[in-house]
N, C-alpha and C positions, 0 to 999 in steps of 0.2 A: 565596584558598586553595580547593583542590578539596575537595569533601565526602568524608568518610571513612565508609563504611558497614560495619556489622558483618556484613552478608550481602548478596550481589549481588541484583539485581532479580528473580531467579528462584530458587525454592527448589531446582530441579534443575540449577542452573548448572554444578556440578562433576561431576554424575553423569548420564551419558547413559542413556536408557531401556534396559532389558534386553530389551525386545521392540519390534517395530515400532509406531510411534505412528500413529494415524489422521491422515489429511491435515488439516492446519490450514486452516480456512475463514475464520476471522476474522469480522468484522462486515459483513454484506452487506445491501444494501437494494435491493428491486426498483425499477428505474429508471422504471417506469410508475406503479405504485400506492403505492410507498413501504413495502410490507410488509417486515418483517425476517426474514431466513432463519432457519429452525428446523431442528433435527436430523432431524425426520421429513419435511421438505420442502426438499430440496436445490435451490438455484437453478441455472438453466442460463445459460451464457455465450453471448453473441452469437457466432455462428460467423465473422462477418466481421471484427470488430475485436478479439474475444477480451478485451474489457475491460468491457463492459456486461453486467449480470446481470438476470435476470427470474425471477419466482416461477412463471410458467406460460407456456405457448405462446400463450395468449390475450393476455396482457400484452405479450408480445414482438411479436405481430402488430399490436396496437393502437398500439404505440409506434413502429413502423417509419417512418411519415411524418415524424416529428420527429427520429428517430435516423438516418435515411438519410444525411444530409450528413456528420455526424461519423464514421459507420461507414465510408463509402466513402473519406473522407479518411485514416482510420487504415489501412484495408486497402491503399490506394495506397502508404503509407509502408512497409508490410511488403513489398509487391511490389518497390518501388524498391531496398530494402535488399539484395535478392537479385540485383540487376543487376551486371554486371562492373565498372561504374564505382566500386563500393565496394571493389574490389580484394580485400584480404585478409580482408574480413568473411566469416565462416562463415555460409553460408545458413541454418544452423540456429540462429543466434544470436538472431534475433527471436523465434522460437518458444520457445527456452529462456528468454529474458528474461521473456516473458509468463507462462510457467509459474512462474518464480521469484517474480514479483510476486503471483500467485495463491496460491502455496504459503505465502509469508511475509506474507500479508495482515495478520494480527494484529500480528506483530512490527514491520512497517513502519509500521502505524497508530500503534502505541505509541511508536515512535521519533519520528515526526512530532509527536505530542502533546507529548512531552518536549522535543524540540529547539526548538519554538516557544513553550514554556512557557505553554501555553494555560490551565492551571489558575491560574497567577499573573496572566497578562496576556492575557485572551481576545481583545483587540483585535489581537493579533499575527496572528491568522488572516487578516486582511485585508491585511497588509503583507508577510508573509514566507512562504517555502516551504522545505522541506527537500530538498536535493540529495544523493542517495546515488550515489557513483561506484563502479562495480564493475570488477573484473578478471575475465577470462574464460579458463577452461582447457578447451578443447573435447575434449582427450584424456582427461579424467577419466572413469572408467568409471561412477562414481556421479553421476547427473544432479544431485543435490543439492549436489555439491561442485564444480560447474563454475564457480561464481561465488564471489568473495571480495570483501570490502569494501575498496576502495582508499582512499576518503576520504569524509567527510561535510561538508557546508557548509550554513549557513543563508543563503539568498539572497533578494533582493527577489522578491516574488511576480510582479512584472512580467517577471522573467527567463523565466518560463514563459508567462504569458498574452500578452505582447506579441510573443514570437517565433512564436507560432502562434495567430492570432486565432480560428480555428475552435475550437480546444481551449479558449481563453479563454471563448468564448461558452458552451460546454458546462459549464464550471466554474461560471459565473455562474448558469446555469439550475439546476444542482444546489443551489447556494448559496441561491437564492431559495426553492426547495422546502424546504430544511432549516430556514430561518428561519421559514417559515410554520407549520412543525410544532413550533416552540419551540426549535430548535437555534441555535447561534451562527454557523453557516456551514460552509464547506467548506475543510478543510485540504488543502494541495497538496503532494504528495510526487513528486519527479521522480527516477526511477531510470534511470541512464545507464551505458552500457557502450560506450566508443568513440563511434562515429557513431550508435549506436542508443539510443533512450530510450523510456521509457513514463511517462506522467503518471498518477499515482494520486490521484484526488480522494477525500477521506474526509469524509463528513458528520459533524459533531461536535455532540453533544447539549449541553445546558447544562452548564457546568463543575461546577455544584453537584450534578448527577446522575451525574457520571462518577466511578467508584470508583478508577480508576488513581491510584496515588500518584506524586508528582513525584520524579524521579530525575535527578541530574546525571551519572550514569555511563552514560547511555543509549547513547552511541556505542560504548563498550567492550562492553556487553551485546549490541548489534546485531551487532558484528563477531564476537563469540564464537559466537553461534548460527548465523550465516551461514557462517562459515569452517569450522565443525564439521559443516555439513550437517544440522543438527538443526531439526526443525519442532515441537518440543514446548514452546516458550517459553510460560510462564505468568507474567504480570506481577503485582506486588504490588497488592492492592486492599484498601481499607479499607471494611468493611461494618458493618452493625448487629451482626454476630457477631464483629467484631474484624478483625484483619488476616488476609487469606487470599491464596492464590496462584491466579490464574486469572481 
């Protein structure tokens, strides 16, 4: 039987903000030094792959020798997606998808945490991944409404790592770093739209230190915020002050 909740997983589920909300950044870690992004120090994305983030230009330069292979691999995928062989694929789709993943970073991270039930079964992080399939509406004037959630699936993690060994190596590298700092590993979220996809690795802290509450209605909440073009999602968290949103 599905769980019945008195309130959805976000306090503002039914009420859209009356004024523009700031861009949601989510939880970002510098891929070189492991520093966590702070409001006063916005991280920069790698211009080649648009997926890796750094706290400073110095970290970005220092990390380039080890990042070069995966960066060029990702950049080549972007380039090939724009070739005529992809037929009906909109050449702006890849750029839009990467912007989507960046904008909904927190929402996607939360959905992956819930789908894999990491608070109940932390070992799932090594076995499963979340696949989010999207539909694309290139004619939508609002860029936040160009995507809608088509379906969600929990798939074997090998579905991602075995299909692209270079991406798999990058995930394992992040996972090793996370575990050395006390985390449980790297949750894998694959966001896919037709022939185009982006892998989103999320380094997960120890479940005992994560305040997000477990919710079985995660798929419905994910679809609601994406389809509404909203970026103001604030999950339920249990803290020393009680239950809060955010």
